[in-house]
Every structure is written in C-alpha cells, then in structure tokens.
C-alpha positions as CSV (number, residue, x, y, z in Angstrom):
1,M,107.9,104.3,116.7
2,N,108.8,101.2,118.6
3,E,111.7,98.8,117.9
4,S,109.4,96.3,116.1
5,Q,108.1,99.0,113.7
6,A,111.6,100.3,113.2
7,A,112.8,96.8,112.3
8,L,110.0,96.3,109.8
9,M,110.9,99.7,108.3
10,G,114.6,98.7,108.1
11,K,113.7,95.4,106.4
12,A,111.5,97.3,103.9
13,L,114.3,99.7,103.1
14,S,117.0,97.0,102.9
15,E,116.3,96.5,99.1
16,Q,117.8,99.1,96.7
17,S,114.7,99.2,94.5
18,R,112.4,100.0,97.4
19,V,114.8,102.8,98.5
20,Q,114.6,104.2,94.9
21,I,110.8,104.0,95.0
22,V,110.7,105.9,98.2
23,E,113.1,108.5,96.8
24,M,110.8,108.8,93.7
25,L,107.7,109.2,95.8
26,S,109.4,112.0,97.8
27,G,108.5,114.2,94.9
28,G,104.8,113.4,95.2
29,E,102.2,110.9,94.3
30,M,103.0,108.6,91.3
31,C,101.0,106.1,89.3
32,A,102.3,102.5,89.2
33,C,102.8,102.9,85.5
34,K,105.2,105.8,86.0
35,L,107.2,103.8,88.5
36,L,107.4,100.9,86.1
37,E,108.8,103.1,83.4
38,R,111.9,103.8,85.6
39,F,112.7,100.2,86.5
40,D,113.5,97.1,84.5
41,I,111.1,95.0,86.5
42,T,107.7,93.4,85.9
43,Q,104.4,94.6,87.3
44,P,104.2,91.7,89.7
45,T,107.6,92.6,91.1
46,L,106.6,96.2,91.5
47,S,103.4,95.0,93.3
48,H,105.6,92.9,95.7
49,H,107.8,95.9,96.5
50,M,104.7,98.2,97.0
51,K,103.1,95.6,99.3
52,I,106.1,95.6,101.5
53,L,106.3,99.4,101.6
54,C,102.6,99.7,102.3
55,A,102.8,97.0,105.1
56,C,105.2,99.2,107.1
57,H,102.9,102.2,106.5
58,L,105.7,104.1,104.6
59,V,103.6,104.2,101.4
60,T,99.8,104.4,100.8
61,V,97.9,103.5,97.8
62,R,94.9,105.3,96.2
63,R,93.0,103.3,93.6
64,D,91.5,105.0,90.6
65,G,89.8,102.5,88.4
66,K,92.4,100.0,87.4
67,W,95.3,102.4,88.3
68,C,97.1,102.5,91.5
69,H,98.6,105.8,92.7
70,Y,101.2,105.7,95.5
71,S,102.2,108.3,98.0
72,L,104.9,108.5,100.6
73,Q,103.6,108.7,104.2
74,R,105.8,111.5,105.4
75,E,104.7,111.1,109.0
76,T,106.0,107.5,109.1
77,L,109.2,108.5,107.5
78,A,109.6,111.3,110.1
79,A,109.0,108.9,112.9
80,Y,111.6,106.5,111.5
81,T,114.1,109.3,111.2
82,A,113.4,110.4,114.7
83,F,113.9,106.8,115.9
84,L,117.2,106.5,114.2
85,T,118.3,109.9,115.4
86,G,117.5,108.8,118.9
87,L,119.9,105.9,118.8
88,T,123.1,106.6,120.5
89,A,126.3,104.7,119.6
90,G,127.8,103.4,122.8
91,E,126.5,106.1,125.1
92,A,124.8,105.3,128.3
93,R,121.2,106.1,128.5
94,E,120.1,108.6,131.1
95,G,120.3,107.0,134.5
96,E,122.2,104.0,133.2
97,T,125.8,103.2,134.2
98,C,128.4,101.1,132.5
99,D,127.6,98.3,135.1
100,D,124.0,98.3,134.0
101,R,124.8,97.3,130.4
C-alpha cells in the first residue's frame, strides 16, 4: 500500500459510523438492511458511507436483486495495518542520518 492509498483509507475511516460499519463487517457479509437496523441513519446516508468504503477497496458489494450485501476486504485491511505498522515515530530509516531529515 502506498501513501496515497493509505491516505484514502485514513479518510474513509475518519468517520465513526464507517469505523462501526467495518467492525460489523468483520463478522462476515451483511445485507444493507441489517446495517441500517443498527444505525439511526437513512438509506441514502448508508449508501454514501458504503460508497466511500468501497472506493478505497476496504469493502466490496454483492448485489442480489434489489439487495446489496457488503463484505470486508481483509486483504486491504491487512495492507493498511502493515502500512501503519511500518511507520516509525521519529526513528531514522535505514541508511538515513539525522542530517538527511
């Protein structure tokens, strides 16, 4: 995952409802109607949140007739986690000196 993708992911997860949706989807695929039951939001608001989560490839959608079923893309989440884990707070990168900063 590059910096641009990580920034997009961070932006997507900067809203509490979207973090809650990701947490709910960590248990497996869910229909939009089930997600709506857990939130005090309208269907268009849920669609907006899901569009953002799908745009950063954190969530995928499977359509079944008029229903939308959402799933967490675990590979994308793992890549984002690895990116964040790879960040070092104030430590020089290999081969970098304090003068290089």
